C-alpha positions in Angstrom: -6.3 2.1 -15.7 -6.1 -1.6 -16.7 -8.5 -4.4 -15.7 -5.6 -6.0 -13.7 -5.2 -2.8 -11.6 -9.0 -2.6 -11.0 -9.2 -6.2 -10.0 -6.2 -5.8 -7.7 -7.8 -2.7 -6.1 -11.1 -4.5 -5.6 -9.3 -7.5 -4.0 -7.5 -5.2 -1.6 -10.7 -3.4 -0.7 -12.5 -6.7 -0.2 -9.6 -8.1 1.9 -9.5 -5.0 4.1 -13.2 -5.1 4.8 -13.5 -8.7 5.8 -12.3 -10.4 8.9 -9.7 -11.4 9.8 -7.5 -8.6 8.7 -4.5 -9.7 10.8 -3.7 -13.1 12.3 -3.2 -13.4 16.0 0.5 -14.2 16.5 1.4 -17.6 18.0 4.9 -17.4 19.4 5.5 -21.2 19.1 5.0 -21.1 15.3 7.7 -19.8 12.9 7.2 -16.4 11.3 7.9 -15.4 7.7 9.3 -11.9 7.4 8.9 -10.2 3.9 10.8 -7.0 3.2 10.8 -4.8 0.1 12.9 -1.7 -0.3 13.5 0.8 -3.0 15.0 4.3 -3.2 11.7 5.8 -1.9 10.5 3.6 0.9 10.4 0.3 2.9 7.7 -2.2 3.2 7.4 -5.1 5.6 4.9 -8.0 6.1 5.2 -10.4 9.0 3.3 -13.6 8.2 2.6 -17.0 9.8 1.2 -20.2 8.5 -1.7 -21.2 10.7 -4.4 -23.9 10.5 -7.7 -22.3 9.8 -10.8 -24.5 9.1 -8.5 -27.6 8.8 -6.5 -25.9 6.1 -3.0 -24.5 6.3 -3.2 -20.8 5.6 -0.5 -18.1 5.4 -1.6 -14.7 6.6 -0.3 -11.4 7.9 0.5 -10.7 11.6 1.6 -7.2 10.9 2.4 -4.7 8.1 4.7 -1.7 8.3 5.8 0.8 5.7 7.6 4.1 5.6 9.2 6.6 3.3 13.0 6.8 3.3 14.2 10.2 4.5 16.7 12.0 2.2 19.5 11.4 4.7 19.0 7.6 4.5 18.5 7.7 0.7 22.1 8.9 0.4 23.5 5.7 1.9 25.2 3.7 -0.8 24.3 0.0 -1.1 27.9 -1.0 -0.4 27.9 1.0 2.8 24.6 -0.6 3.9 25.4 -4.2 2.9 29.2 -4.7 3.2 30.9 -2.1 5.3 30.6 -2.2 9.1 29.4 1.3 10.2 27.6 2.9 13.1 24.4 3.3 11.0 24.0 -0.5 10.7 25.6 -1.6 14.0 22.4 -1.9 16.0 20.8 -4.0 13.3 23.8 -6.2 13.0 23.9 -6.6 16.8 20.2 -7.4 17.0 20.2 -10.0 14.2 23.3 -11.7 15.6 21.4 -13.7 18.2 19.1 -15.3 15.5 21.9 -16.5 13.2 21.5 -20.2 12.6 17.7 -20.1 13.4 16.6 -18.1 10.3 16.8 -18.6 6.6 17.1 -15.6 4.2 15.6 -16.2 0.7 15.6 -13.6 -2.1 12.4 -13.3 -4.1 12.0 -10.9 -7.1 9.6 -8.0 -6.3 7.0 -9.3 -8.8 6.8 -12.6 -6.9 6.3 -11.4 -3.4 3.5 -8.9 -3.6 2.7 -8.7 0.1 5.5 -6.2 0.9 5.5 -4.8 -2.6 2.0 -3.6 -3.3 0.6 -4.0 -6.8 -0.7 -0.4 -7.1 1.8 2.3 -7.9 1.2 5.8 -6.5 0.2 7.3 -9.9 -2.8 9.3 -11.0 -4.3 6.1 -12.4 -4.4 4.6 -8.9 -7.8 5.3 -7.1 -5.9 5.8 -3.9 -3.4 8.3 -5.4 -1.8 10.7 -3.0 0.4 13.5 -4.4 3.8 13.6 -2.9 5.2 16.8 -1.5 8.0 18.4 -3.4 11.5 18.2 -1.9 12.7 21.6 -0.7 
C-alpha cells in the first residue's frame, strides 16, 4: 500500500462524508458527461460547473457504475463502434437528436479520474471485495 493510495482513500472518505455529495442539477446549465469503460465494467460521472461561494466549481450530479456481463464482454470493439447492429441501435437513435449540440473529447484514463477511480480492486485496497469466480 503506497502513500498515494492511502491519501486517495482518505480524500474519497472525506469527500463522501461532507456535504454536498452531489450537486442539484440545473437544466439550463450544460452538463459534462464522463465515461470510462474496460473489459470488466463501465463507469459514468455526470458533472456541472456551478457558481458556489462566488467561485466556479465543477461537481458531480450523478455517478453510475456496473459490471459488464459475459455476453456483452464478447462484443468486439469494431462491432460496438463501427458496424450498425441491433445491440447499438437504441443508443444510436437516442443520441441522434443531440448531434450538433454536444462535443465529444477523449481523455486518457489517468487524466479523468472521476469515472475511473484511483483505487484498484486488489487486496491492497482497504475496500477490497473479492470477485465471484466465473462458472
